[in-house]
TORKOL-4160 file (C-alpha; in steps of 0.2 Angstrom, whole numbers, padded with zeros to 4 digits, m for minus):
348
<pt num="1" X="m0014" Y="0142" Z="0017"/>
<pt num="2" X="0002" Y="0150" Z="0025"/>
<pt num="3" X="0005" Y="0134" Z="0035"/>
<pt num="4" X="0004" Y="0122" Z="0021"/>
<pt num="5" X="0020" Y="0116" Z="0014"/>
<pt num="6" X="0024" Y="0109" Z="m0003"/>
<pt num="7" X="0037" Y="0094" Z="m0004"/>
<pt num="8" X="0045" Y="0091" Z="m0021"/>
<pt num="9" X="0056" Y="0075" Z="m0021"/>
<pt num="10" X="0068" Y="0075" Z="m0035"/>
<pt num="11" X="0082" Y="0065" Z="m0043"/>
<pt num="12" X="0092" Y="0071" Z="m0058"/>
<pt num="13" X="0078" Y="0083" Z="m0064"/>
<pt num="14" X="0074" Y="0090" Z="m0081"/>
<pt num="15" X="0079" Y="0107" Z="m0075"/>
<pt num="16" X="0069" Y="0117" Z="m0088"/>
<pt num="17" X="0053" Y="0108" Z="m0084"/>
<pt num="18" X="0056" Y="0109" Z="m0065"/>
<pt num="19" X="0061" Y="0127" Z="m0066"/>
<pt num="20" X="0045" Y="0132" Z="m0075"/>
<pt num="21" X="0035" Y="0122" Z="m0062"/>
<pt num="22" X="0043" Y="0130" Z="m0047"/>
<pt num="23" X="0041" Y="0147" Z="m0054"/>
<pt num="24" X="0022" Y="0145" Z="m0055"/>
<pt num="25" X="0022" Y="0136" Z="m0038"/>
<pt num="26" X="0030" Y="0151" Z="m0029"/>
<pt num="27" X="0017" Y="0162" Z="m0035"/>
<pt num="28" X="0004" Y="0153" Z="m0024"/>
<pt num="29" X="0014" Y="0145" Z="m0010"/>
<pt num="30" X="0027" Y="0153" Z="0002"/>
<pt num="31" X="0034" Y="0137" Z="0008"/>
<pt num="32" X="0042" Y="0125" Z="m0004"/>
<pt num="33" X="0054" Y="0111" Z="0001"/>
<pt num="34" X="0064" Y="0102" Z="m0013"/>
<pt num="35" X="0072" Y="0086" Z="m0008"/>
<pt num="36" X="0088" Y="0083" Z="m0018"/>
<pt num="37" X="0088" Y="0064" Z="m0017"/>
<pt num="38" X="0106" Y="0061" Z="m0022"/>
<pt num="39" X="0106" Y="0070" Z="m0039"/>
<pt num="40" X="0122" Y="0070" Z="m0049"/>
<pt num="41" X="0135" Y="0085" Z="m0047"/>
<pt num="42" X="0130" Y="0092" Z="m0064"/>
<pt num="43" X="0114" Y="0098" Z="m0056"/>
<pt num="44" X="0123" Y="0107" Z="m0042"/>
<pt num="45" X="0121" Y="0124" Z="m0049"/>
<pt num="46" X="0103" Y="0122" Z="m0052"/>
<pt num="47" X="0099" Y="0118" Z="m0034"/>
<pt num="48" X="0110" Y="0132" Z="m0028"/>
<pt num="49" X="0099" Y="0143" Z="m0039"/>
<pt num="50" X="0083" Y="0137" Z="m0032"/>
<pt num="51" X="0090" Y="0141" Z="m0014"/>
<pt num="52" X="0094" Y="0159" Z="m0020"/>
<pt num="53" X="0076" Y="0161" Z="m0026"/>
<pt num="54" X="0070" Y="0157" Z="m0008"/>
<pt num="55" X="0066" Y="0138" Z="m0010"/>
<pt num="56" X="0071" Y="0127" Z="0004"/>
<pt num="57" X="0082" Y="0113" Z="0000"/>
<pt num="58" X="0085" Y="0096" Z="0009"/>
<pt num="59" X="0099" Y="0086" Z="0002"/>
<pt num="60" X="0103" Y="0067" Z="0002"/>
<pt num="61" X="0121" Y="0063" Z="0000"/>
<pt num="62" X="0116" Y="0048" Z="m0011"/>
<pt num="63" X="0100" Y="0042" Z="m0018"/>
<pt num="64" X="0089" Y="0034" Z="m0004"/>
<pt num="65" X="0073" Y="0033" Z="m0014"/>
<pt num="66" X="0056" Y="0043" Z="m0014"/>
<pt num="67" X="0049" Y="0035" Z="0001"/>
<pt num="68" X="0064" Y="0040" Z="0012"/>
<pt num="69" X="0064" Y="0057" Z="0005"/>
<pt num="70" X="0046" Y="0060" Z="0010"/>
<pt num="71" X="0049" Y="0053" Z="0027"/>
<pt num="72" X="0064" Y="0064" Z="0030"/>
<pt num="73" X="0055" Y="0079" Z="0024"/>
<pt num="74" X="0041" Y="0075" Z="0036"/>
<pt num="75" X="0053" Y="0074" Z="0050"/>
<pt num="76" X="0062" Y="0090" Z="0045"/>
<pt num="77" X="0047" Y="0100" Z="0044"/>
<pt num="78" X="0038" Y="0094" Z="0060"/>
<pt num="79" X="0054" Y="0098" Z="0069"/>
<pt num="80" X="0057" Y="0115" Z="0061"/>
<pt num="81" X="0039" Y="0122" Z="0059"/>
<pt num="82" X="0029" Y="0117" Z="0075"/>
<pt num="83" X="0014" Y="0127" Z="0068"/>
<pt num="84" X="0013" Y="0117" Z="0051"/>
<pt num="85" X="m0004" Y="0112" Z="0046"/>
<pt num="86" X="0000" Y="0100" Z="0033"/>
<pt num="87" X="0010" Y="0096" Z="0017"/>
<pt num="88" X="0006" Y="0092" Z="m0001"/>
<pt num="89" X="0019" Y="0080" Z="m0010"/>
<pt num="90" X="0021" Y="0084" Z="m0029"/>
<pt num="91" X="0031" Y="0077" Z="m0042"/>
<pt num="92" X="0045" Y="0087" Z="m0051"/>
<pt num="93" X="0042" Y="0081" Z="m0069"/>
<pt num="94" X="0027" Y="0093" Z="m0073"/>
<pt num="95" X="0013" Y="0081" Z="m0070"/>
<pt num="96" X="0005" Y="0091" Z="m0057"/>
<pt num="97" X="m0003" Y="0108" Z="m0061"/>
<pt num="98" X="m0002" Y="0122" Z="m0048"/>
<pt num="99" X="m0021" Y="0123" Z="m0048"/>
<pt num="100" X="m0023" Y="0105" Z="m0043"/>
<pt num="101" X="m0010" Y="0107" Z="m0029"/>
<pt num="102" X="m0020" Y="0121" Z="m0022"/>
<pt num="103" X="m0036" Y="0110" Z="m0023"/>
<pt num="104" X="m0027" Y="0097" Z="m0013"/>
<pt num="105" X="m0020" Y="0110" Z="0000"/>
<pt num="106" X="m0037" Y="0116" Z="0003"/>
<pt num="107" X="m0044" Y="0098" Z="0006"/>
<pt num="108" X="m0031" Y="0096" Z="0019"/>
<pt num="109" X="m0038" Y="0110" Z="0029"/>
<pt num="110" X="m0056" Y="0103" Z="0027"/>
<pt num="111" X="m0052" Y="0085" Z="0031"/>
<pt num="112" X="m0037" Y="0084" Z="0043"/>
<pt num="113" X="m0039" Y="0066" Z="0047"/>
<pt num="114" X="m0040" Y="0060" Z="0029"/>
<pt num="115" X="m0027" Y="0056" Z="0016"/>
<pt num="116" X="m0030" Y="0067" Z="0001"/>
<pt num="117" X="m0026" Y="0059" Z="m0016"/>
<pt num="118" X="m0026" Y="0069" Z="m0033"/>
<pt num="119" X="m0032" Y="0055" Z="m0045"/>
<pt num="120" X="m0029" Y="0055" Z="m0064"/>
<pt num="121" X="m0041" Y="0049" Z="m0077"/>
<pt num="122" X="m0033" Y="0034" Z="m0085"/>
<pt num="123" X="m0045" Y="0034" Z="m0099"/>
<pt num="124" X="m0037" Y="0049" Z="m0107"/>
<pt num="125" X="m0028" Y="0046" Z="m0124"/>
<pt num="126" X="m0012" Y="0054" Z="m0118"/>
<pt num="127" X="m0009" Y="0041" Z="m0104"/>
<pt num="128" X="0006" Y="0030" Z="m0108"/>
<pt num="129" X="0002" Y="0011" Z="m0111"/>
<pt num="130" X="0013" Y="0006" Z="m0095"/>
<pt num="131" X="0004" Y="0019" Z="m0084"/>
<pt num="132" X="m0013" Y="0014" Z="m0090"/>
<pt num="133" X="m0012" Y="m0005" Z="m0088"/>
<pt num="134" X="0000" Y="m0004" Z="m0073"/>
<pt num="135" X="m0014" Y="0006" Z="m0064"/>
<pt num="136" X="m0027" Y="m0007" Z="m0069"/>
<pt num="137" X="m0017" Y="m0021" Z="m0062"/>
<pt num="138" X="m0013" Y="m0012" Z="m0046"/>
<pt num="139" X="m0030" Y="m0006" Z="m0043"/>
<pt num="140" X="m0038" Y="m0023" Z="m0045"/>
<pt num="141" X="m0024" Y="m0031" Z="m0034"/>
<pt num="142" X="m0029" Y="m0018" Z="m0020"/>
<pt num="143" X="m0047" Y="m0022" Z="m0022"/>
<pt num="144" X="m0044" Y="m0040" Z="m0020"/>
<pt num="145" X="m0031" Y="m0041" Z="m0007"/>
<pt num="146" X="m0033" Y="m0025" Z="0003"/>
<pt num="147" X="m0051" Y="m0021" Z="0001"/>
<pt num="148" X="m0048" Y="m0003" Z="m0006"/>
<pt num="149" X="m0056" Y="0003" Z="m0022"/>
<pt num="150" X="m0044" Y="0017" Z="m0027"/>
<pt num="151" X="m0044" Y="0024" Z="m0044"/>
<pt num="152" X="m0026" Y="0030" Z="m0044"/>
<pt num="153" X="m0015" Y="0020" Z="m0033"/>
<pt num="154" X="0002" Y="0027" Z="m0039"/>
<pt num="155" X="m0002" Y="0046" Z="m0039"/>
<pt num="156" X="0012" Y="0057" Z="m0032"/>
<pt num="157" X="0000" Y="0071" Z="m0028"/>
<pt num="158" X="m0005" Y="0068" Z="m0010"/>
<pt num="159" X="m0011" Y="0079" Z="0004"/>
<pt num="160" X="m0006" Y="0076" Z="0023"/>
<pt num="161" X="m0012" Y="0085" Z="0038"/>
<pt num="162" X="0001" Y="0087" Z="0052"/>
<pt num="163" X="m0008" Y="0072" Z="0061"/>
<pt num="164" X="m0005" Y="0061" Z="0045"/>
<pt num="165" X="0013" Y="0066" Z="0043"/>
<pt num="166" X="0016" Y="0060" Z="0061"/>
<pt num="167" X="0006" Y="0044" Z="0057"/>
<pt num="168" X="0015" Y="0040" Z="0041"/>
<pt num="169" X="0033" Y="0044" Z="0046"/>
<pt num="170" X="0034" Y="0026" Z="0053"/>
<pt num="171" X="0027" Y="0018" Z="0038"/>
<pt num="172" X="0039" Y="0005" Z="0030"/>
<pt num="173" X="0046" Y="0008" Z="0013"/>
<pt num="174" X="0061" Y="0017" Z="0006"/>
<pt num="175" X="0056" Y="0019" Z="m0013"/>
<pt num="176" X="0040" Y="0019" Z="m0023"/>
<pt num="177" X="0033" Y="0005" Z="m0012"/>
<pt num="178" X="0031" Y="0018" Z="0002"/>
<pt num="179" X="0017" Y="0026" Z="m0006"/>
<pt num="180" X="0008" Y="0009" Z="m0008"/>
<pt num="181" X="0011" Y="0005" Z="0010"/>
<pt num="182" X="0003" Y="0022" Z="0015"/>
<pt num="183" X="m0013" Y="0016" Z="0007"/>
<pt num="184" X="m0012" Y="m0001" Z="0016"/>
<pt num="185" X="m0010" Y="0008" Z="0032"/>
<pt num="186" X="m0026" Y="0018" Z="0029"/>
<pt num="187" X="m0036" Y="0002" Z="0027"/>
<pt num="188" X="m0028" Y="m0006" Z="0043"/>
<pt num="189" X="m0030" Y="0010" Z="0054"/>
<pt num="190" X="m0047" Y="0015" Z="0046"/>
<pt num="191" X="m0041" Y="0032" Z="0039"/>
<pt num="192" X="m0052" Y="0039" Z="0026"/>
<pt num="193" X="m0045" Y="0042" Z="0009"/>
<pt num="194" X="m0053" Y="0056" Z="m0001"/>
<pt num="195" X="m0050" Y="0057" Z="m0020"/>
<pt num="196" X="m0049" Y="0073" Z="m0029"/>
<pt num="197" X="m0049" Y="0073" Z="m0048"/>
<pt num="198" X="m0034" Y="0081" Z="m0056"/>
<pt num="199" X="m0028" Y="0085" Z="m0074"/>
<pt num="200" X="m0020" Y="0070" Z="m0082"/>
<pt num="201" X="m0003" Y="0077" Z="m0088"/>
<pt num="202" X="0011" Y="0067" Z="m0096"/>
<pt num="203" X="0026" Y="0076" Z="m0104"/>
<pt num="204" X="0035" Y="0066" Z="m0117"/>
<pt num="205" X="0026" Y="0050" Z="m0111"/>
<pt num="206" X="0033" Y="0053" Z="m0094"/>
<pt num="207" X="0051" Y="0050" Z="m0100"/>
<pt num="208" X="0058" Y="0059" Z="m0085"/>
<pt num="209" X="0051" Y="0047" Z="m0072"/>
<pt num="210" X="0064" Y="0037" Z="m0062"/>
<pt num="211" X="0051" Y="0023" Z="m0059"/>
<pt num="212" X="0059" Y="0006" Z="m0063"/>
<pt num="213" X="0045" Y="m0005" Z="m0070"/>
<pt num="214" X="0054" Y="m0021" Z="m0064"/>
<pt num="215" X="0063" Y="m0016" Z="m0049"/>
<pt num="216" X="0050" Y="m0004" Z="m0041"/>
<pt num="217" X="0035" Y="m0015" Z="m0046"/>
<pt num="218" X="0043" Y="m0030" Z="m0037"/>
<pt num="219" X="0044" Y="m0019" Z="m0021"/>
<pt num="220" X="0026" Y="m0013" Z="m0023"/>
<pt num="221" X="0019" Y="m0030" Z="m0026"/>
<pt num="222" X="0029" Y="m0039" Z="m0013"/>
<pt num="223" X="0016" Y="m0038" Z="0001"/>
<pt num="224" X="0003" Y="m0046" Z="m0010"/>
<pt num="225" X="0016" Y="m0060" Z="m0015"/>
<pt num="226" X="0019" Y="m0063" Z="0004"/>
<pt num="227" X="0001" Y="m0066" Z="0007"/>
<pt num="228" X="m0001" Y="m0077" Z="m0008"/>
<pt num="229" X="0015" Y="m0087" Z="m0003"/>
<pt num="230" X="0009" Y="m0088" Z="0015"/>
<pt num="231" X="m0008" Y="m0094" Z="0010"/>
<pt num="232" X="m0002" Y="m0107" Z="m0003"/>
<pt num="233" X="0012" Y="m0114" Z="0009"/>
<pt num="234" X="m0001" Y="m0116" Z="0023"/>
<pt num="235" X="m0013" Y="m0124" Z="0010"/>
<pt num="236" X="0000" Y="m0137" Z="0005"/>
<pt num="237" X="0004" Y="m0141" Z="0023"/>
<pt num="238" X="m0014" Y="m0143" Z="0027"/>
<pt num="239" X="m0017" Y="m0155" Z="0012"/>
<pt num="240" X="m0002" Y="m0165" Z="0016"/>
<pt num="241" X="m0006" Y="m0168" Z="0034"/>
<pt num="242" X="m0025" Y="m0171" Z="0029"/>
<pt num="243" X="m0019" Y="m0185" Z="0017"/>
<pt num="244" X="m0008" Y="m0193" Z="0031"/>
<pt num="245" X="m0021" Y="m0192" Z="0044"/>
<pt num="246" X="m0034" Y="m0199" Z="0032"/>
<pt num="247" X="m0024" Y="m0214" Z="0029"/>
<pt num="248" X="m0020" Y="m0217" Z="0047"/>
<pt num="249" X="m0037" Y="m0215" Z="0054"/>
<pt num="250" X="m0051" Y="m0229" Z="0052"/>
<pt num="251" X="m0068" Y="m0224" Z="0059"/>
<pt num="252" X="m0084" Y="m0216" Z="0052"/>
<pt num="253" X="m0079" Y="m0198" Z="0056"/>
<pt num="254" X="m0062" Y="m0199" Z="0050"/>
<pt num="255" X="m0064" Y="m0185" Z="0037"/>
<pt num="256" X="m0069" Y="m0172" Z="0050"/>
<pt num="257" X="m0055" Y="m0179" Z="0062"/>
<pt num="258" X="m0042" Y="m0178" Z="0049"/>
<pt num="259" X="m0048" Y="m0160" Z="0044"/>
<pt num="260" X="m0046" Y="m0155" Z="0063"/>
<pt num="261" X="m0029" Y="m0163" Z="0066"/>
<pt num="262" X="m0022" Y="m0156" Z="0050"/>
<pt num="263" X="m0029" Y="m0138" Z="0053"/>
<pt num="264" X="m0022" Y="m0137" Z="0071"/>
<pt num="265" X="m0005" Y="m0139" Z="0064"/>
<pt num="266" X="m0007" Y="m0128" Z="0048"/>
<pt num="267" X="m0016" Y="m0114" Z="0057"/>
<pt num="268" X="m0002" Y="m0112" Z="0069"/>
<pt num="269" X="0010" Y="m0110" Z="0055"/>
<pt num="270" X="m0002" Y="m0099" Z="0045"/>
<pt num="271" X="m0005" Y="m0087" Z="0060"/>
<pt num="272" X="0014" Y="m0085" Z="0063"/>
<pt num="273" X="0017" Y="m0081" Z="0045"/>
<pt num="274" X="0003" Y="m0069" Z="0043"/>
<pt num="275" X="0005" Y="m0060" Z="0060"/>
<pt num="276" X="0024" Y="m0058" Z="0058"/>
<pt num="277" X="0027" Y="m0056" Z="0040"/>
<pt num="278" X="0011" Y="m0051" Z="0030"/>
<pt num="279" X="0000" Y="m0041" Z="0041"/>
<pt num="280" X="0013" Y="m0038" Z="0055"/>
<pt num="281" X="m0001" Y="m0037" Z="0069"/>
<pt num="282" X="0002" Y="m0050" Z="0082"/>
<pt num="283" X="m0008" Y="m0049" Z="0098"/>
<pt num="284" X="m0019" Y="m0059" Z="0110"/>
<pt num="285" X="m0034" Y="m0050" Z="0102"/>
<pt num="286" X="m0029" Y="m0055" Z="0084"/>
<pt num="287" X="m0025" Y="m0073" Z="0090"/>
<pt num="288" X="m0042" Y="m0075" Z="0098"/>
<pt num="289" X="m0051" Y="m0068" Z="0082"/>
<pt num="290" X="m0039" Y="m0079" Z="0071"/>
<pt num="291" X="m0044" Y="m0095" Z="0079"/>
<pt num="292" X="m0062" Y="m0091" Z="0080"/>
<pt num="293" X="m0062" Y="m0089" Z="0061"/>
<pt num="294" X="m0050" Y="m0104" Z="0059"/>
<pt num="295" X="m0062" Y="m0116" Z="0069"/>
<pt num="296" X="m0077" Y="m0110" Z="0059"/>
<pt num="297" X="m0069" Y="m0113" Z="0042"/>
<pt num="298" X="m0062" Y="m0129" Z="0048"/>
<pt num="299" X="m0079" Y="m0136" Z="0052"/>
<pt num="300" X="m0086" Y="m0129" Z="0036"/>
<pt num="301" X="m0072" Y="m0138" Z="0026"/>
<pt num="302" X="m0074" Y="m0154" Z="0036"/>
<pt num="303" X="m0093" Y="m0155" Z="0034"/>
<pt num="304" X="m0093" Y="m0151" Z="0016"/>
<pt num="305" X="m0079" Y="m0163" Z="0011"/>
<pt num="306" X="m0088" Y="m0177" Z="0021"/>
<pt num="307" X="m0105" Y="m0173" Z="0012"/>
<pt num="308" X="m0098" Y="m0171" Z="m0005"/>
<pt num="309" X="m0087" Y="m0187" Z="m0004"/>
<pt num="310" X="m0104" Y="m0197" Z="m0001"/>
<pt num="311" X="m0111" Y="m0190" Z="m0017"/>
<pt num="312" X="m0096" Y="m0189" Z="m0029"/>
<pt num="313" X="m0085" Y="m0204" Z="m0032"/>
<pt num="314" X="m0068" Y="m0195" Z="m0033"/>
<pt num="315" X="m0053" Y="m0195" Z="m0022"/>
<pt num="316" X="m0057" Y="m0187" Z="m0005"/>
<pt num="317" X="m0041" Y="m0176" Z="m0006"/>
<pt num="318" X="m0046" Y="m0169" Z="m0022"/>
<pt num="319" X="m0063" Y="m0164" Z="m0015"/>
<pt num="320" X="m0054" Y="m0156" Z="0000"/>
<pt num="321" X="m0043" Y="m0146" Z="m0012"/>
<pt num="322" X="m0059" Y="m0139" Z="m0022"/>
<pt num="323" X="m0068" Y="m0135" Z="m0006"/>
<pt num="324" X="m0053" Y="m0126" Z="0003"/>
<pt num="325" X="m0049" Y="m0117" Z="m0013"/>
<pt num="326" X="m0067" Y="m0109" Z="m0013"/>
<pt num="327" X="m0065" Y="m0105" Z="0006"/>
<pt num="328" X="m0049" Y="m0096" Z="0003"/>
<pt num="329" X="m0057" Y="m0081" Z="m0004"/>
<pt num="330" X="m0069" Y="m0080" Z="0011"/>
<pt num="331" X="m0054" Y="m0083" Z="0023"/>
<pt num="332" X="m0044" Y="m0068" Z="0014"/>
<pt num="333" X="m0058" Y="m0056" Z="0017"/>
<pt num="334" X="m0060" Y="m0061" Z="0035"/>
<pt num="335" X="m0042" Y="m0060" Z="0039"/>
<pt num="336" X="m0041" Y="m0043" Z="0031"/>
<pt num="337" X="m0056" Y="m0035" Z="0038"/>
<pt num="338" X="m0058" Y="m0044" Z="0055"/>
<pt num="339" X="m0043" Y="m0053" Z="0061"/>
<pt num="340" X="m0027" Y="m0042" Z="0057"/>
<pt num="341" X="m0035" Y="m0025" Z="0054"/>
<pt num="342" X="m0026" Y="m0012" Z="0065"/>
<pt num="343" X="m0034" Y="m0001" Z="0078"/>
<pt num="344" X="m0046" Y="0012" Z="0072"/>
<pt num="345" X="m0040" Y="0030" Z="0074"/>
<pt num="346" X="m0051" Y="0034" Z="0089"/>
<pt num="347" X="m0046" Y="0018" Z="0098"/>
<pt num="348" X="m0033" Y="0019" Z="0112"/>
């Protein structure tokens, strides 16, 4: 594995833990790149010591975040080492054993078009509360909104072939959200994710982690919030317009007509928001697919509301709210899996 490099992003590290980790790592790997992501001057001698021991160092003048550190490392290594086969990213806080890093490195060589994740067992007793339940929440959000069933969405132990380094260098995100966006890219571009079980190690309840539960969680969940807000705002626009047209029109098929007129306006708004802000995939192809689905759902909604209003004596607008809420889940899956999904890796 002479052309596999290990990337270790770090910020104000626990020097003792990191030194032990790197000493063990050097016994197995010849190429280690440590990213000093704007650590304070008190760690200057420590990093100089690492360089003297043959560890390559890349320094940020100020803290830019883990995402930027990894992308800059990709760019640096792709430029300097044209024969590189891939990299493993590992945290500097002692959470990743050298034996697990070796497993991930080997998987890169066996699966060059797949993202390799080293996944922890969150049922272990040593897992801190915030890590256990943070993973449960994120895992379920991924399953609902993205359609990915990943057992460890926040793992820092990941393997990338040269092909994937090039793919992910443009993935948005400067901090911890970058690792989340990578997974979303895999879904959008049909990149396989391979999970490799690793040891679940937490030193001092992960006290050395620089993950900010509030700030970084907001960045990670921002995409899901965007989708919810785009869907909810489109829903409100649709209901308001439906109510207006329902009051204006006066013929037997007015429910279906009001549904169509309201949906024409709300769908334009929804497509623009989803294509430019949420999924960021705007094209003639996605437009055609979007309106194929929108027309189908529109007629399903109109027919069900018309039918149910003849059976149930409650306000028609309330019936529409119930019907469209049920259809929302179906619409989410279709948008995610059919309309705004990116090109497959073997497509031009």
